[in-house]
Every structure is written in C-alpha cells, then in structure tokens.
C-alpha positions in Angstrom: -2.8 -44.1 100.4 -2.7 -40.5 98.7 -4.3 -42.1 95.7 -7.4 -43.6 97.5 -10.5 -41.5 98.5 -13.5 -42.8 100.6 -14.3 -45.4 103.3 -17.1 -47.6 101.7 -17.5 -46.2 98.5 -13.6 -46.0 97.7 -11.9 -44.9 94.8 -8.5 -45.6 93.9 -7.0 -43.2 91.0 -4.2 -44.3 88.6 -2.5 -43.1 85.4 -0.5 -40.2 84.0 -1.1 -37.4 81.4 1.0 -39.1 78.8 0.8 -42.7 79.8 -1.4 -45.4 78.0 -4.4 -43.9 80.1 -6.0 -42.7 83.2 -8.8 -44.3 85.3 -10.3 -45.4 88.6 -11.2 -48.5 90.5 -14.3 -48.3 92.6 -14.4 -50.6 95.5 -17.8 -50.7 97.8 -20.4 -49.8 95.0 -23.5 -51.9 95.8 -24.5 -54.8 93.6 -27.3 -54.3 91.4 -26.9 -50.5 90.4 -27.9 -49.9 86.8 -24.7 -48.4 85.2 -26.1 -46.1 82.4 -23.1 -45.8 80.2 -24.4 -43.1 78.2 -24.8 -40.9 81.3 -21.3 -41.7 82.5 -20.0 -40.6 78.9 -22.1 -37.5 79.0 -20.4 -36.6 82.4 -17.0 -37.3 80.7 -17.9 -35.2 77.7 -18.5 -32.3 80.0 -14.7 -32.4 81.4 -13.2 -33.4 78.0 -10.4 -31.1 76.5 -11.1 -29.5 73.1 -14.6 -28.2 73.8 -14.2 -24.7 72.9 -12.0 -21.9 72.2 -11.3 -21.2 75.7 -10.3 -24.6 76.6 -7.1 -26.7 75.9 -7.0 -27.8 72.3 -5.8 -31.5 73.3 -8.1 -33.9 71.2 -9.4 -36.6 73.4 -12.4 -38.6 73.0 -12.4 -39.6 76.8 -14.3 -42.9 75.9 -14.2 -45.1 78.9 -14.1 -48.9 79.1 -15.4 -51.1 82.0 -12.5 -53.7 82.8 -14.5 -55.4 86.0 -17.3 -55.3 88.2 -20.1 -54.9 85.7 -22.3 -57.6 84.3 -25.5 -57.1 81.9 -25.3 -53.4 82.7 -25.4 -53.7 86.6 -22.9 -53.5 89.3 -21.9 -56.9 90.7 -20.5 -55.8 94.1 -17.0 -56.6 92.9 -14.5 -53.7 92.4 -15.4 -51.6 89.2 -12.2 -50.6 87.2 -12.9 -48.0 84.3 -10.0 -47.0 81.9 -9.9 -43.9 79.7 -7.3 -44.2 77.2 -4.9 -41.5 76.2 -4.9 -40.9 72.4 -3.5 -37.1 71.6 -0.3 -36.9 73.7 2.5 -34.7 72.2 5.2 -35.6 74.7 7.8 -33.9 72.4 6.3 -30.5 73.6 7.8 -31.2 77.0 11.3 -32.2 76.2 12.4 -28.7 77.0 11.4 -28.8 80.5 12.8 -32.2 81.2 15.4 -30.9 83.7 13.7 -27.5 84.4 11.3 -26.5 87.1 8.4 -24.5 85.9 7.1 -21.7 88.2 4.1 -22.9 90.4 4.2 -26.5 89.0 4.8 -29.6 91.0 8.1 -30.2 89.1 10.4 -29.2 92.1 8.3 -30.9 94.8 7.9 -34.1 92.9 11.6 -34.4 92.2 12.4 -33.6 95.8 9.9 -36.2 97.1 10.5 -39.0 94.6 13.8 -38.4 93.1 12.3 -38.9 89.7 9.4 -37.3 87.8 7.4 -37.8 84.4 7.7 -34.5 82.9 5.6 -35.3 80.1 2.5 -32.9 80.7 3.1 -33.0 84.4 2.6 -37.0 84.6 0.7 -37.7 87.7 0.2 -34.1 88.7 -1.6 -33.3 85.7 -5.3 -32.5 85.8 -5.8 -35.2 83.0 -6.2 -37.7 85.9 -9.4 -36.2 87.0 -11.2 -37.9 83.9 -11.1 -40.9 86.2 -12.6 -39.1 88.9 -15.4 -37.9 86.9 -16.1 -41.4 85.5 -16.4 -42.6 89.2 -18.6 -39.5 90.1 -21.0 -40.6 87.4 -21.5 -43.9 89.1 -21.9 -42.1 92.4 -24.5 -40.0 91.0 -26.5 -42.9 89.5 -26.1 -44.5 93.1 -27.4 -41.2 94.9 -30.3 -40.8 92.4 -32.1 -43.7 94.2 -32.0 -41.6 97.4 -33.0 -38.3 95.6 -29.4 -36.6 96.4 -28.3 -34.5 93.5 -24.8 -32.7 93.1 -24.9 -29.4 91.0 -22.2 -26.8 90.2 -21.7 -23.9 88.2 -19.1 -21.0 87.5 -19.8 -17.9 89.7 -16.7 -16.0 89.2 -13.7 -15.6 86.4 -11.2 -13.1 87.6 -12.9 -10.1 89.0 -16.2 -10.9 87.1 -18.5 -12.1 89.9 -22.1 -13.6 89.8 -23.7 -12.2 92.8 -27.0 -13.7 92.4 -27.6 -16.4 95.1 -28.1 -20.0 93.6 -31.6 -20.0 94.9 -32.4 -17.4 92.5 -30.8 -18.9 89.4 -32.1 -21.6 87.0 -29.3 -23.9 87.2 -30.7 -26.0 84.2 -29.0 -23.2 82.0 -25.7 -24.1 83.3 -24.7 -26.1 80.2 -26.1 -23.6 77.6 -22.9 -21.8 77.3 -19.1 -22.7 77.1 -18.3 -21.1 80.6 -21.0 -23.0 82.3 -22.4 -20.0 84.1 -26.2 -20.0 84.5 -26.6 -16.4 84.0 -26.6 -15.7 80.2 -25.4 -12.1 80.4 -22.4 -12.8 82.9 -21.7 -16.0 80.9 -21.1 -13.8 77.8 -18.7 -11.4 79.7 -16.8 -14.2 81.3 -16.3 -15.8 78.0 -15.0 -12.6 76.3 -12.7 -12.0 79.2 -11.4 -15.7 79.1 -10.7 -15.2 75.4 -8.9 -12.0 75.7 -6.6 -13.5 78.5 -6.1 -16.4 75.9 -4.9 -14.0 73.2 -2.7 -12.3 75.8 -0.9 -15.7 76.3 -1.9 -15.7 80.0 -4.4 -17.4 82.2 -6.9 -16.5 85.0 -8.6 -18.0 88.1 -12.1 -18.4 88.9 -14.7 -19.8 91.6 -17.1 -22.6 91.3 -20.2 -23.0 93.5 -21.6 -26.4 94.5 -25.1 -27.3 95.7 -26.1 -30.6 97.0 -29.8 -31.0 97.3 -32.1 -33.7 98.8 -29.7 -34.5 101.7 -31.4 -36.2 104.6 -30.5 -35.2 108.1 -28.0 -37.3 110.0 -25.1 -37.6 107.4 -21.5 -37.3 108.7 -19.7 -37.9 111.8 -18.3 -35.8 114.6 -14.8 -34.5 115.1 -12.4 -35.9 112.4 -14.9 -37.3 109.9 -17.1 -34.2 109.6 -19.2 -34.2 106.4 -17.8 -30.6 105.4 -14.3 -31.7 106.2 -14.6 -34.6 103.8 -15.9 -32.4 101.0 -13.3 -29.9 101.8 -10.5 -32.5 101.5 -12.1 -33.8 98.2 -12.3 -30.3 96.7 -8.7 -29.3 97.8 -7.5 -32.5 96.1 -8.5 -31.2 92.7 -5.6 -29.5 90.7 -5.4 -25.8 90.8 -7.7 -25.5 93.9 -6.7 -22.8 96.5 -9.6 -22.6 98.8 -12.8 -24.1 100.0 -15.7 -22.7 102.1 -19.3 -23.9 102.9 -22.3 -22.1 104.1 -21.6 -18.6 105.1 -17.8 -19.1 104.9 -15.6 -16.2 105.4 -18.4 -13.7 105.1 -19.8 -14.9 108.4 -17.0 -13.4 110.3 -18.7 -10.0 109.8 -22.0 -11.1 111.1 -23.4 -11.1 114.6 -24.4 -14.4 116.2 -28.0 -13.0 116.4 -28.0 -12.7 112.6 -26.0 -15.6 111.8 -27.8 -18.5 113.8 -30.3 -20.5 111.8 -33.5 -20.6 113.6 -35.3 -24.1 113.7 -39.1 -24.4 112.7 -41.5 -27.1 112.2 -42.9 -27.5 108.7 -45.4 -30.2 108.5 -43.6 -33.4 109.8 -40.2 -32.0 109.4 -37.8 -29.9 111.2 -36.3 -27.0 109.0 -34.4 -23.7 109.4 -35.4 -20.3 108.5 -32.0 -19.3 107.1 -29.0 -21.6 106.0 -25.9 -19.8 106.9 -24.8 -23.3 108.2 -24.7 -24.4 104.6 -26.6 -27.5 105.5 -24.2 -29.0 107.9 -24.1 -28.4 111.7 -21.5 -30.3 114.1 -20.2 -32.0 111.1 -23.5 -33.7 110.3 -26.2 -32.9 107.7 -29.1 -31.1 109.0 -31.5 -31.8 105.9 -31.0 -28.3 104.1 -29.2 -27.7 100.9 -25.4 -28.2 101.3 -23.7 -25.3 99.3 -20.1 -24.4 99.0 -17.4 -22.6 96.9 -14.4 -23.7 95.4 -11.4 -21.3 94.4 -9.3 -22.1 91.5 -5.9 -20.2 90.8 -4.9 -19.1 87.3 -3.4 -22.1 85.4 0.4 -22.3 86.0 1.3 -22.8 82.3 1.4 -19.6 80.5 2.4 -19.2 76.7 5.1 -16.5 78.0 8.6 -17.0 78.8 9.6 -17.1 82.5 12.8 -17.0 84.7 13.4 -20.3 86.8 16.1 -22.8 87.6 17.1 -26.4 86.6 18.0 -29.4 88.6 21.5 -28.3 89.0 20.5 -24.7 90.3 21.4 -22.9 87.0 19.3 -19.9 86.0 17.3 -20.8 82.9 14.3 -19.4 80.8 11.0 -21.5 80.9 9.7 -21.3 77.3 5.8 -21.1 77.1 4.7 -23.7 74.7 1.8 -26.6 74.8 -1.9 -26.9 74.9 -3.5 -25.5 78.0 -6.7 -24.1 79.3 -6.5 -20.1 79.8 -8.9 -20.8 82.6 -9.7 -24.1 84.3 -13.1 -23.5 85.8 -15.3 -24.2 82.8 -14.1 -27.8 82.5 -13.8 -28.1 86.3 -17.7 -28.0 87.0 -18.1 -31.6 86.5 -15.0 -32.4 88.4 -16.6 -30.7 91.5 -19.9 -32.3 91.0 -18.0 -35.5 90.7 -16.2 -35.3 94.0 -19.2 -34.1 95.8 -21.0 -37.1 94.5 -18.2 -39.3 95.6 -18.2 -38.1 99.1 -22.0 -38.0 99.4 -22.2 -41.6 98.1 -19.6 -42.8 100.7 -21.4 -41.0 103.6 -24.6 -42.3 102.6 -23.5 -45.8 102.6 -21.8 -45.2 105.9 -25.2 -44.2 107.4 -26.9 -47.2 105.8 -24.3 -49.5 107.3 -24.7 -47.8 110.9 -28.4 -48.4 110.7 -28.1 -52.1 109.9 -25.6 -52.5 112.5 -28.0 -50.9 115.0 -30.9 -53.0 114.1 -28.7 -56.2 114.5 -27.5 -55.3 118.0 
C-alpha cells in the first residue's frame, strides 16, 4: 500500500532508478478528460535532469508513453498507465557502494526491512521515481482546470538565502524565467550563484519550496483523519529529501495571540470570506474558499562528492567515495514535483466531494 496514494483519484507508483523505466498507473480518472500530451510533457521537462549547471548531469529525455486508459486523446475511465523509460543509467558508478551504507541514505533501512536492496542509484528510494508522479500530476492539473483550481509552487529559500516577500506580492508567472525557479529575479541570481559555489565545493545545500493552491471552493476535506491539510502533508512528506511541512501561519503562528491570529469572516457580495488568511485556506480540515498556501523543507542532498566514513554490511569501517551525478540542491527540480503532488491530492478531494453530492441527491 505504500506505493498507492489517493482514494478515488488513485495513483500507483512503480519503477527504479536504474531499471527499465519508472511510471504510474492512475485509477479513478473520469472518462472524457482531454489529455493534452504536450502539457504533460512540459511538466516532465520541468523536472527533467540535466537542465542546467546546478542540476544533475544525468541525461534523460523523460518522454512518456500511454499504455492504457486513453483513446483518441481522452481518458476512457479505465486505469491510465504511463511509462517513462530510463536511457542514461550508469550502474557501474554504484558498484563501489554495493555492500556499503551511505550516510543519510536509505541503504541501511532498506537492507534491514527487505533483506535485499537495489544499490544502483538508490533503486526504489531514488528521486527518479517522482517522474511518474509528475506525469500523474499533469493529468490531475488538466482535470482540475475544469473546476478552476490551480496549483503553483516556487523556491523561496536556499540555505540561508530567504525570499521574505509574501506570495501575494510576487508575480508567479516569472517562476520559470530562471534555473532556480524563484520569481524574484534578484534573489534568484543570488541563489543560483550560491548553489553553484556549493557545487564547486563538492557539497550540497537544502531549501524551501512554497506552494499555493487557488480557486479552491469551500467544503473540500473531511474531519478527523482525512483532513485536507493532513493529506497534503502526507503527499509532500512522501517526496524524497523532504524534512518538513507547514501550512498557513505554520510554526510562526505560535508567537501570535489569538486576537491577532483569528481570521475574521466578512460578506463580500454573495460570498463569505476572511479578512486575513492565517488558516491557510483550511479550517477544521476542510477548505474555506481562501487560497491554500504551504511550505515544504528539503534537506541537503545526501550524496556529496566528498569521502565520508561509514560501515559495510558486515559492520566493518569503510570510506564512502563521493562519485556519480547528483543535484547540489534539489529544490529547483522539486518545484514541479510539489505542484504535482498538490494537484493529485486536490483532484482526489474534488472527486470525493462530487461523489458525496451525488450520494446525497440519490438518497
């Protein structure tokens, strides 16, 4: 079940970093959705490796193939399977860590849990598998487009370089104008130079991605164990290298008083809105019609181009030699992944709400 996400719009992830390919099967996509292949490919291109000097130099086209569930450019209601073939694996680059546990990787935990691990590029634990999630997110975005829901994300922090400007004051259309995917041109330049300097030092650095979901109607989500923000948190924390998730005021809200933090309701035309949005568009686990905004924290990439001390399967002390092709900072390529996971969750909750309404009408 750990490979499955969703209740109605449900994705099943498959593949490994150095296997034949990676991909996803989507069950529950309604029939008749126009599947714009150029848009889905555009989303995959945003995540694709080898984009710039500050990303991994692995060369993959990330072209996808539909295997099922599509006819004449539309979804049929049957499961949709999408495959992205691997073409630039260098498995020999990992022979030296076959029996070694790399610091802060999943090598040890996978070995302990399964008794076997694919050491080539991390196998199933590699961020390579998120290509399938982005493909599924492309379909989720196309589905959400009909209801006016849009999921956007951008890089707001790299190391100690932090963009303090709130998203409401940013032009998010500029996010794709630079390799860092930060909508502030001046900060983007600083972030790029910093990541590049870290790369030259054969090290890595972490960062933060901010996500915004607009056009969300009130009433999406369930109380208690199916809260909308809990589902978003689960999706974001499933992304490789993610160490933290917060929505709305998040941790900063603890320093505020209730009299300042409470979002006051007001009537605007025929709608009920709030004067502020410290709640991040979700109250009681259910959307209130305001923008949903959140932050996702990514750790420094665990693979560094430096030698490190560790142990092997037998418990012997060893030196892990830093080699291979890896991102010095993951956040630029993770922006489309964050958007995709948000879209998958929102598509699922939108369909859940529609199903609930149909059930009420029939009763």
